[in-house]
LOPAPA-444728 format. One line per field, with one value per residue: x negated, y negated, z negated of N, C-alpha, C in turn; residue in one letter. Coordinates in nm, 4 decimals, padded with zeros to 6 digits, always signed. Layout:
residues N
n.u <- c(X / ...)
n.v <- c(Y / ...)
n.w <- c(Z / ...)
ca.u <- c(X / ...)
ca.v <- c(Y / ...)
ca.w <- c(Z / ...)
c.u <- c(X / ...)
c.v <- c(Y / ...)
c.w <- c(Z / ...)
resn <- c(A / ...)
***
This chain:
residues 164
n.u <- c(-09.5592 / -09.8257 / -10.1385 / -10.2783 / -10.1793 / -10.2893 / -10.5701 / -10.6144 / -10.4717 / -10.1228 / -10.0719 / -10.3190 / -10.3293 / -10.1049 / -10.1845 / -10.4079 / -10.2894 / -10.1489 / -10.3642 / -10.4902 / -10.2850 / -10.2714 / -10.5283 / -10.5138 / -10.3118 / -10.4305 / -10.6418 / -10.5128 / -10.4485 / -10.6876 / -10.9423 / -11.2140 / -11.2497 / -11.4345 / -11.4517 / -11.4547 / -11.2966 / -11.1685 / -10.9738 / -10.7780 / -10.6047 / -10.4777 / -10.4545 / -10.6134 / -10.9329 / -11.0598 / -11.3512 / -11.5144 / -11.5231 / -11.2451 / -10.9498 / -10.7463 / -10.4778 / -10.4175 / -10.4656 / -10.2660 / -10.0323 / -10.0620 / -10.0597 / -09.8007 / -09.6476 / -09.7423 / -09.6572 / -09.3774 / -09.3351 / -09.4338 / -09.2557 / -09.0305 / -09.0628 / -09.2763 / -09.4962 / -09.7305 / -09.9021 / -10.0443 / -10.2617 / -10.5942 / -10.8376 / -11.1052 / -11.1514 / -11.3188 / -11.2657 / -11.2698 / -11.5440 / -11.6334 / -11.4992 / -11.6103 / -11.8895 / -11.8827 / -11.7697 / -11.9664 / -12.1915 / -12.0944 / -12.0537 / -12.3138 / -12.4544 / -12.3110 / -12.3636 / -12.6420 / -12.6490 / -12.5177 / -12.6201 / -12.8841 / -13.0899 / -13.3880 / -13.3253 / -13.1550 / -13.1727 / -13.1638 / -12.9145 / -12.7491 / -12.7868 / -12.6897 / -12.4250 / -12.3372 / -12.3638 / -12.1707 / -11.9395 / -11.8942 / -11.7186 / -11.4810 / -11.4410 / -11.2969 / -11.0235 / -10.9624 / -11.0098 / -10.7986 / -10.5864 / -10.6508 / -10.6278 / -10.3510 / -10.2319 / -10.3746 / -10.5352 / -10.3870 / -10.0619 / -09.7713 / -09.5259 / -09.3906 / -09.1889 / -09.0519 / -09.2928 / -09.4731 / -09.6449 / -09.8456 / -10.0462 / -10.2857 / -10.6158 / -10.8935 / -11.2403 / -11.5913 / -11.8656 / -12.1925 / -12.2566 / -12.1016 / -11.7948 / -11.4704 / -11.1377 / -10.8920 / -10.6197 / -10.3482 / -10.1229 / -09.8049 / -09.5892 / -09.2500)
n.v <- c(-04.5263 / -04.6432 / -04.8291 / -04.7229 / -04.4605 / -04.3534 / -04.3792 / -04.2740 / -03.9893 / -03.9463 / -03.7909 / -03.8030 / -04.0761 / -04.1011 / -03.9395 / -04.0833 / -04.3160 / -04.2061 / -04.1131 / -04.3609 / -04.4739 / -04.2833 / -04.3019 / -04.5647 / -04.5442 / -04.3539 / -04.5097 / -04.6776 / -04.4968 / -04.3928 / -04.5437 / -04.7297 / -04.5661 / -04.3756 / -04.2829 / -04.1422 / -04.0907 / -03.8896 / -03.8553 / -03.6248 / -03.4482 / -03.2572 / -03.3330 / -03.4771 / -03.5336 / -03.5890 / -03.7118 / -03.6715 / -03.6631 / -03.5669 / -03.4622 / -03.2065 / -03.2018 / -03.4681 / -03.5857 / -03.4569 / -03.5569 / -03.8310 / -03.8250 / -03.7272 / -03.9365 / -04.1444 / -04.0582 / -04.0601 / -04.3343 / -04.4544 / -04.3418 / -04.4652 / -04.7148 / -04.8818 / -05.0077 / -05.1526 / -05.0057 / -04.8478 / -04.9834 / -05.0399 / -05.2160 / -05.1321 / -04.9721 / -04.7849 / -04.8740 / -05.1509 / -05.2022 / -05.0891 / -05.2512 / -05.4998 / -05.4612 / -05.3970 / -05.6326 / -05.8189 / -05.7309 / -05.7633 / -06.0453 / -06.1344 / -06.0331 / -06.1634 / -06.4380 / -06.4332 / -06.3745 / -06.5923 / -06.8382 / -07.0501 / -07.1839 / -07.2531 / -07.1846 / -06.9728 / -06.7115 / -06.7526 / -06.8839 / -06.6766 / -06.4864 / -06.6242 / -06.6613 / -06.3962 / -06.3219 / -06.4882 / -06.3593 / -06.1804 / -06.2825 / -06.2512 / -05.9831 / -05.8293 / -05.9363 / -05.8856 / -05.6153 / -05.5243 / -05.5762 / -05.4006 / -05.1612 / -05.1622 / -05.1503 / -04.9679 / -04.7609 / -04.6519 / -04.5192 / -04.5927 / -04.4723 / -04.2053 / -04.0209 / -03.7014 / -03.5873 / -03.3707 / -03.2485 / -02.9626 / -02.8182 / -02.8502 / -02.8491 / -02.7938 / -02.8071 / -02.7253 / -02.8361 / -02.7733 / -02.8711 / -03.1012 / -03.2282 / -03.1922 / -03.2725 / -03.1337 / -03.2252 / -03.0962 / -03.1443 / -03.1336 / -03.2022 / -03.2025)
n.w <- c(-12.1691 / -12.3652 / -12.3987 / -12.6203 / -12.6342 / -12.4086 / -12.4443 / -12.7014 / -12.8264 / -12.9057 / -13.1412 / -13.2729 / -13.3267 / -13.4943 / -13.7105 / -13.7878 / -13.8823 / -14.1001 / -14.2480 / -14.3181 / -14.4771 / -14.6802 / -14.7978 / -14.8882 / -15.0847 / -15.2521 / -15.3429 / -15.5193 / -15.7141 / -15.8071 / -15.9670 / -15.8271 / -15.6008 / -15.3701 / -15.0647 / -14.7334 / -14.4147 / -14.1451 / -13.8533 / -13.6588 / -13.3945 / -13.5383 / -13.8009 / -14.0818 / -14.2422 / -14.5606 / -14.6872 / -14.9757 / -15.3350 / -15.4411 / -15.6004 / -15.4657 / -15.5333 / -15.5964 / -15.3492 / -15.2058 / -15.3322 / -15.2776 / -14.9984 / -14.9410 / -15.0475 / -14.8865 / -14.6325 / -14.6656 / -14.7163 / -14.4809 / -14.2974 / -14.3889 / -14.2949 / -14.3742 / -14.2152 / -14.2432 / -14.4003 / -14.2276 / -14.1381 / -14.2181 / -14.4073 / -14.4100 / -14.1933 / -13.9414 / -13.6881 / -13.6997 / -13.7186 / -13.4767 / -13.2885 / -13.3545 / -13.3026 / -13.0286 / -12.9222 / -13.0003 / -12.8534 / -12.5924 / -12.5827 / -12.6335 / -12.4061 / -12.2029 / -12.2528 / -12.2191 / -11.9467 / -11.8273 / -11.9217 / -11.8453 / -11.9687 / -12.1663 / -12.4194 / -12.4147 / -12.5212 / -12.7998 / -12.8155 / -12.7236 / -12.9228 / -13.1510 / -13.0701 / -13.0543 / -13.3232 / -13.4275 / -13.3558 / -13.5544 / -13.7389 / -13.6129 / -13.5988 / -13.7984 / -13.7928 / -13.5181 / -13.5145 / -13.6737 / -13.5023 / -13.2949 / -13.4365 / -13.4913 / -13.2352 / -13.0792 / -13.2097 / -13.4227 / -13.5090 / -13.6506 / -13.6403 / -13.7632 / -13.7344 / -13.7650 / -13.8344 / -14.0451 / -14.3352 / -14.3391 / -14.4680 / -14.7322 / -14.8028 / -15.0050 / -14.9658 / -14.9757 / -14.8064 / -14.7379 / -14.9898 / -15.0024 / -15.0955 / -14.9475 / -14.8404 / -14.6528 / -14.4599 / -14.3020 / -14.0323 / -13.8593 / -13.5797 / -13.5468)
ca.u <- c(-09.6890 / -09.9059 / -10.2831 / -10.3200 / -10.1458 / -10.3826 / -10.7056 / -10.6097 / -10.3445 / -10.0186 / -10.0896 / -10.4371 / -10.2901 / -10.0152 / -10.2643 / -10.4934 / -10.2026 / -10.1244 / -10.4925 / -10.5050 / -10.1867 / -10.3113 / -10.6449 / -10.4657 / -10.2403 / -10.5320 / -10.7181 / -10.4341 / -10.4440 / -10.8219 / -11.0275 / -11.3456 / -11.2496 / -11.5362 / -11.4294 / -11.4374 / -11.2028 / -11.1652 / -10.8481 / -10.7743 / -10.4669 / -10.4246 / -10.4452 / -10.7302 / -11.0202 / -11.1143 / -11.4840 / -11.5354 / -11.4870 / -11.1078 / -10.8692 / -10.6494 / -10.3443 / -10.4004 / -10.4539 / -10.1326 / -09.9328 / -10.0793 / -10.0185 / -09.6548 / -09.5973 / -09.7767 / -09.5679 / -09.2429 / -09.3334 / -09.4456 / -09.1287 / -08.9307 / -09.0865 / -09.3878 / -09.5994 / -09.8552 / -09.9902 / -10.1226 / -10.3780 / -10.6853 / -10.9443 / -11.2374 / -11.1476 / -11.4296 / -11.2232 / -11.3173 / -11.6867 / -11.6461 / -11.4561 / -11.7097 / -12.0135 / -11.8536 / -11.7531 / -12.0966 / -12.2754 / -12.0400 / -12.0814 / -12.4587 / -12.4903 / -12.2481 / -12.4415 / -12.7715 / -12.6305 / -12.4664 / -12.6983 / -13.0159 / -13.1863 / -13.4918 / -13.2692 / -13.0472 / -13.1793 / -13.1146 / -12.7707 / -12.6806 / -12.7920 / -12.5966 / -12.2898 / -12.3070 / -12.3434 / -12.0433 / -11.8282 / -11.8745 / -11.6013 / -11.3625 / -11.4354 / -11.1895 / -10.8900 / -10.9429 / -11.0029 / -10.6609 / -10.5021 / -10.6827 / -10.5670 / -10.2050 / -10.1840 / -10.4553 / -10.5887 / -10.2913 / -09.9203 / -09.6994 / -09.4015 / -09.4171 / -09.0663 / -09.0734 / -09.4239 / -09.4748 / -09.7717 / -09.8335 / -10.1445 / -10.3900 / -10.7185 / -11.0198 / -11.3564 / -11.7226 / -11.9570 / -12.3305 / -12.2564 / -12.0170 / -11.6532 / -11.3754 / -10.9989 / -10.8343 / -10.4738 / -10.2997 / -09.9883 / -09.7395 / -09.4746 / -09.1394)
ca.v <- c(-04.4961 / -04.7628 / -04.8100 / -04.6348 / -04.3221 / -04.3100 / -04.3675 / -04.1884 / -03.9178 / -03.9842 / -03.7200 / -03.8596 / -04.2079 / -04.0811 / -03.8898 / -04.1934 / -04.4007 / -04.1342 / -04.1157 / -04.4934 / -04.4903 / -04.1938 / -04.3605 / -04.6832 / -04.4992 / -04.2935 / -04.6195 / -04.7249 / -04.3911 / -04.3610 / -04.6631 / -04.7195 / -04.4542 / -04.3843 / -04.1757 / -04.1757 / -03.9948 / -03.8758 / -03.7982 / -03.5462 / -03.4191 / -03.1584 / -03.3899 / -03.5582 / -03.4830 / -03.6898 / -03.6745 / -03.7297 / -03.5770 / -03.5991 / -03.3419 / -03.1833 / -03.2357 / -03.6132 / -03.6113 / -03.4114 / -03.6528 / -03.9556 / -03.8015 / -03.7200 / -04.0727 / -04.2201 / -04.0126 / -04.1109 / -04.4799 / -04.4863 / -04.3046 / -04.5635 / -04.8406 / -04.9616 / -04.9931 / -05.2165 / -04.9043 / -04.7842 / -05.0677 / -05.0384 / -05.3144 / -05.0714 / -04.8749 / -04.7892 / -04.9494 / -05.2878 / -05.2023 / -05.0632 / -05.3718 / -05.6043 / -05.4314 / -05.4087 / -05.7743 / -05.8847 / -05.6935 / -05.8275 / -06.1891 / -06.1505 / -06.0118 / -06.2685 / -06.5619 / -06.4112 / -06.3774 / -06.7193 / -06.9543 / -07.0474 / -07.2703 / -07.1854 / -07.1440 / -06.8764 / -06.5977 / -06.8000 / -06.9064 / -06.5473 / -06.4250 / -06.6970 / -06.6305 / -06.2588 / -06.3234 / -06.5555 / -06.2657 / -06.1057 / -06.3385 / -06.2057 / -05.8362 / -05.7750 / -05.9642 / -05.8145 / -05.4740 / -05.4987 / -05.5721 / -05.2739 / -05.0536 / -05.1661 / -05.1197 / -04.8708 / -04.6435 / -04.5926 / -04.5240 / -04.5767 / -04.3979 / -04.0676 / -03.9407 / -03.5611 / -03.5398 / -03.3153 / -03.1906 / -02.8167 / -02.7601 / -02.9351 / -02.7538 / -02.8516 / -02.7258 / -02.7857 / -02.8075 / -02.8141 / -02.9466 / -03.2193 / -03.1914 / -03.2488 / -03.2285 / -03.1340 / -03.2364 / -03.0550 / -03.1915 / -03.0950 / -03.2841 / -03.1163)
ca.w <- c(-12.2280 / -12.3883 / -12.3928 / -12.7292 / -12.6011 / -12.3051 / -12.5005 / -12.8195 / -12.8220 / -13.0014 / -13.2685 / -13.3399 / -13.3766 / -13.6084 / -13.8229 / -13.8306 / -13.9649 / -14.2256 / -14.3200 / -14.3783 / -14.5842 / -14.7895 / -14.8661 / -14.9594 / -15.2044 / -15.3405 / -15.4044 / -15.6331 / -15.8157 / -15.8552 / -15.9671 / -15.7616 / -15.5075 / -15.2642 / -14.9677 / -14.5921 / -14.3569 / -13.9994 / -13.8064 / -13.5353 / -13.3561 / -13.6324 / -13.9348 / -14.1150 / -14.3483 / -14.6510 / -14.7359 / -15.1069 / -15.4472 / -15.4798 / -15.6239 / -15.3586 / -15.5826 / -15.5817 / -15.2054 / -15.1679 / -15.3808 / -15.2029 / -14.8598 / -14.9363 / -15.0675 / -14.7661 / -14.5250 / -14.6942 / -14.7024 / -14.3377 / -14.2344 / -14.4329 / -14.2253 / -14.4263 / -14.1121 / -14.2859 / -14.4595 / -14.1216 / -14.1099 / -14.3332 / -14.3868 / -14.3964 / -14.0838 / -13.8465 / -13.5701 / -13.7172 / -13.6863 / -13.3332 / -13.2176 / -13.3804 / -13.2305 / -12.8852 / -12.8920 / -13.0152 / -12.7384 / -12.4723 / -12.5901 / -12.6210 / -12.2659 / -12.1237 / -12.2687 / -12.1535 / -11.8013 / -11.7772 / -11.9650 / -11.7806 / -12.0377 / -12.2437 / -12.5486 / -12.3911 / -12.6124 / -12.9291 / -12.8014 / -12.7140 / -13.0557 / -13.2385 / -13.0235 / -13.0958 / -13.4685 / -13.4519 / -13.3366 / -13.6794 / -13.8047 / -13.5409 / -13.5991 / -13.8814 / -13.7384 / -13.3912 / -13.5511 / -13.7188 / -13.3818 / -13.2280 / -13.5155 / -13.4779 / -13.1000 / -13.0053 / -13.2806 / -13.5164 / -13.4728 / -13.7771 / -13.6164 / -13.8052 / -13.7313 / -13.7334 / -13.8810 / -14.1806 / -14.3806 / -14.3454 / -14.5601 / -14.7896 / -14.8444 / -15.0534 / -14.9317 / -14.9958 / -14.6957 / -14.7681 / -15.1148 / -14.9929 / -15.1058 / -14.8523 / -14.8490 / -14.5196 / -14.4548 / -14.1705 / -14.0031 / -13.7324 / -13.5452 / -13.5046)
c.u <- c(-09.7642 / -10.0549 / -10.3306 / -10.2906 / -10.2423 / -10.5215 / -10.7132 / -10.4736 / -10.2504 / -10.0416 / -10.2114 / -10.4013 / -10.1985 / -10.0949 / -10.3592 / -10.4141 / -10.1774 / -10.2507 / -10.5116 / -10.4109 / -10.2237 / -10.4276 / -10.6039 / -10.3967 / -10.3369 / -10.6125 / -10.6446 / -10.4300 / -10.5793 / -10.9074 / -11.1629 / -11.3568 / -11.3525 / -11.5210 / -11.4412 / -11.3459 / -11.2110 / -11.0361 / -10.8682 / -10.6282 / -10.3998 / -10.4074 / -10.5622 / -10.8069 / -11.0685 / -11.2457 / -11.5075 / -11.4829 / -11.3509 / -11.0313 / -10.7641 / -10.5075 / -10.3172 / -10.3869 / -10.3147 / -10.0248 / -09.9405 / -10.0322 / -09.8663 / -09.5919 / -09.6227 / -09.6827 / -09.4275 / -09.2351 / -09.3484 / -09.3154 / -09.0163 / -08.9559 / -09.1978 / -09.5093 / -09.7327 / -09.9522 / -10.0787 / -10.2510 / -10.4652 / -10.8025 / -11.0825 / -11.2441 / -11.2683 / -11.3941 / -11.2723 / -11.4643 / -11.7054 / -11.6079 / -11.5603 / -11.8386 / -11.9928 / -11.8426 / -11.8874 / -12.1883 / -12.2259 / -12.0716 / -12.2307 / -12.5019 / -12.4324 / -12.3269 / -12.5785 / -12.7590 / -12.5925 / -12.5509 / -12.8390 / -13.1189 / -13.2866 / -13.4386 / -13.1635 / -13.0531 / -13.1252 / -12.9631 / -12.6949 / -12.6774 / -12.6934 / -12.4514 / -12.2472 / -12.2822 / -12.2108 / -11.9240 / -11.8011 / -11.7479 / -11.4709 / -11.3406 / -11.3164 / -11.0508 / -10.8636 / -10.9368 / -10.8634 / -10.5660 / -10.5257 / -10.6229 / -10.4165 / -10.1588 / -10.2595 / -10.4876 / -10.4967 / -10.1500 / -09.8410 / -09.5666 / -09.4288 / -09.2894 / -09.1002 / -09.2077 / -09.4078 / -09.6118 / -09.7522 / -09.9317 / -10.2401 / -10.4919 / -10.8447 / -11.1320 / -11.4830 / -11.8120 / -12.0945 / -12.3376 / -12.1680 / -11.8698 / -11.5684 / -11.2356 / -10.9398 / -10.6818 / -10.4309 / -10.1543 / -09.9368 / -09.6296 / -09.3680 / -09.0501)
c.v <- c(-04.6273 / -04.7279 / -04.7122 / -04.4886 / -04.2671 / -04.2850 / -04.2682 / -04.1199 / -03.9609 / -03.9201 / -03.7731 / -03.9945 / -04.1957 / -04.0348 / -03.9966 / -04.2896 / -04.3360 / -04.1296 / -04.2500 / -04.5124 / -04.4050 / -04.2525 / -04.4850 / -04.6440 / -04.4343 / -04.4008 / -04.6785 / -04.6247 / -04.3689 / -04.4876 / -04.6335 / -04.5979 / -04.4778 / -04.2623 / -04.2323 / -04.0687 / -03.9985 / -03.8057 / -03.7181 / -03.5230 / -03.3203 / -03.2116 / -03.4826 / -03.4927 / -03.6022 / -03.6348 / -03.7473 / -03.6364 / -03.6194 / -03.4685 / -03.3272 / -03.2177 / -03.3851 / -03.6503 / -03.5708 / -03.5098 / -03.7833 / -03.9396 / -03.7958 / -03.8585 / -04.1571 / -04.1856 / -04.0697 / -04.2624 / -04.5232 / -04.4543 / -04.3996 / -04.7020 / -04.9279 / -04.9492 / -05.0575 / -05.1172 / -04.8370 / -04.8609 / -05.0738 / -05.1329 / -05.2539 / -04.9660 / -04.8938 / -04.8616 / -05.0929 / -05.2990 / -05.1851 / -05.1859 / -05.4820 / -05.5834 / -05.4477 / -05.5545 / -05.8479 / -05.8548 / -05.7621 / -05.9773 / -06.2146 / -06.1377 / -06.1207 / -06.3988 / -06.5467 / -06.4232 / -06.5162 / -06.8416 / -06.9426 / -07.1373 / -07.1866 / -07.1336 / -07.0339 / -06.7569 / -06.6368 / -06.8226 / -06.7743 / -06.4777 / -06.4919 / -06.6691 / -06.4914 / -06.2525 / -06.3898 / -06.4628 / -06.1826 / -06.1547 / -06.2946 / -06.0558 / -05.7823 / -05.8089 / -05.8916 / -05.6635 / -05.4359 / -05.4889 / -05.4401 / -05.1564 / -05.0475 / -05.1153 / -05.0092 / -04.7455 / -04.5834 / -04.6042 / -04.4914 / -04.5032 / -04.2500 / -03.9847 / -03.7983 / -03.5050 / -03.4830 / -03.2546 / -03.0407 / -02.7536 / -02.8679 / -02.8411 / -02.8272 / -02.7543 / -02.8009 / -02.7393 / -02.8627 / -02.9032 / -03.0701 / -03.1784 / -03.2640 / -03.1989 / -03.2440 / -03.1344 / -03.1994 / -03.0981 / -03.1292 / -03.1973 / -03.1939 / -03.1860)
c.w <- c(-12.2488 / -12.3894 / -12.5000 / -12.7015 / -12.4973 / -12.3639 / -12.6157 / -12.8170 / -12.9326 / -13.1378 / -13.3440 / -13.4006 / -13.4981 / -13.7304 / -13.8756 / -13.9194 / -14.1007 / -14.3109 / -14.3909 / -14.4963 / -14.7051 / -14.8680 / -14.9440 / -15.0897 / -15.3033 / -15.4133 / -15.5241 / -15.7471 / -15.8835 / -15.8493 / -15.9024 / -15.6694 / -15.3974 / -15.1744 / -14.8270 / -14.5350 / -14.2054 / -13.9600 / -13.6791 / -13.5003 / -13.4517 / -13.7740 / -13.9609 / -14.2288 / -14.4293 / -14.7045 / -14.8672 / -15.2140 / -15.5026 / -15.4974 / -15.5144 / -15.4032 / -15.5683 / -15.4351 / -15.1578 / -15.2092 / -15.3016 / -15.0586 / -14.8481 / -14.9551 / -14.9432 / -14.6512 / -14.5450 / -14.6718 / -14.5566 / -14.2655 / -14.2730 / -14.3730 / -14.2778 / -14.3335 / -14.1500 / -14.3493 / -14.3548 / -14.0902 / -14.2342 / -14.3082 / -14.3656 / -14.2867 / -13.9913 / -13.7180 / -13.5792 / -13.6779 / -13.5358 / -13.2511 / -13.2343 / -13.3026 / -13.0804 / -12.8435 / -12.8989 / -12.8966 / -12.6121 / -12.4700 / -12.5702 / -12.4747 / -12.1752 / -12.1317 / -12.2039 / -12.0019 / -11.7487 / -11.8115 / -11.9078 / -11.8489 / -12.1155 / -12.3769 / -12.5329 / -12.4858 / -12.7496 / -12.9236 / -12.7954 / -12.8490 / -13.1511 / -13.1987 / -13.0686 / -13.2460 / -13.5056 / -13.4362 / -13.4614 / -13.7504 / -13.7377 / -13.5523 / -13.6781 / -13.8272 / -13.6062 / -13.4145 / -13.5991 / -13.5998 / -13.3086 / -13.3042 / -13.4881 / -13.3408 / -13.0268 / -13.0864 / -13.3861 / -13.4587 / -13.5988 / -13.7621 / -13.6443 / -13.8142 / -13.6887 / -13.7764 / -14.0208 / -14.2080 / -14.3949 / -14.4439 / -14.6085 / -14.8526 / -14.8865 / -15.0222 / -14.9684 / -14.8819 / -14.7297 / -14.8918 / -15.1148 / -14.9970 / -15.0012 / -14.8857 / -14.7088 / -14.5311 / -14.3129 / -14.1544 / -13.8741 / -13.7063 / -13.4891 / -13.4055)
resn <- c(X / X / X / X / X / X / X / X / X / X / X / X / X / X / X / X / X / X / X / X / X / X / X / X / X / X / X / X / X / X / X / X / X / X / X / X / X / X / X / X / X / X / X / X / X / X / X / X / X / X / X / X / X / X / X / X / X / X / X / X / X / X / X / X / X / X / X / X / X / X / X / X / X / X / X / X / X / X / X / X / X / X / X / X / X / X / X / X / X / X / X / X / X / X / X / X / X / X / X / X / X / X / X / X / X / X / X / X / X / X / X / X / X / X / X / X / X / X / X / X / X / X / X / X / X / X / X / X / X / X / X / X / X / X / X / X / X / X / X / X / X / X / X / X / X / X / X / X / X / X / X / X / X / X / X / X / X / X / X / X / X / X / X / X)
***
């Protein structure tokens, strides 16, 4: 068992990888695509005005490519993991400098240090995605349903998966 399996269940990590790959492929199919997505142990939901047929085609391609070993598709540059890692790191650095520095400039130094972590957020977020929040090993995973719905006027497409 690795850290990612403990913090995030295997199925959530697999679906998160499939979600990233699907959005990446959709981005190539639809110019200026504007969506967000959330994964669960049952699949993922894409929030945005996208045809379910395109999501289905992109998901099947994503699944096949991940199963063929294209693990890079599991990592997405706009993943919320990057933001979470960046904010967590910035807060930790800010508090650490505040606690350790005793000069009159400690607040300014802590603020500048925290802002400096912004440059590390994306690369460290990619590492967190690769080892903690996604799992590109999708052996035995298959898509069971793709459903388009509208909630309070907002269109969504839900992709359900199982692992056999």
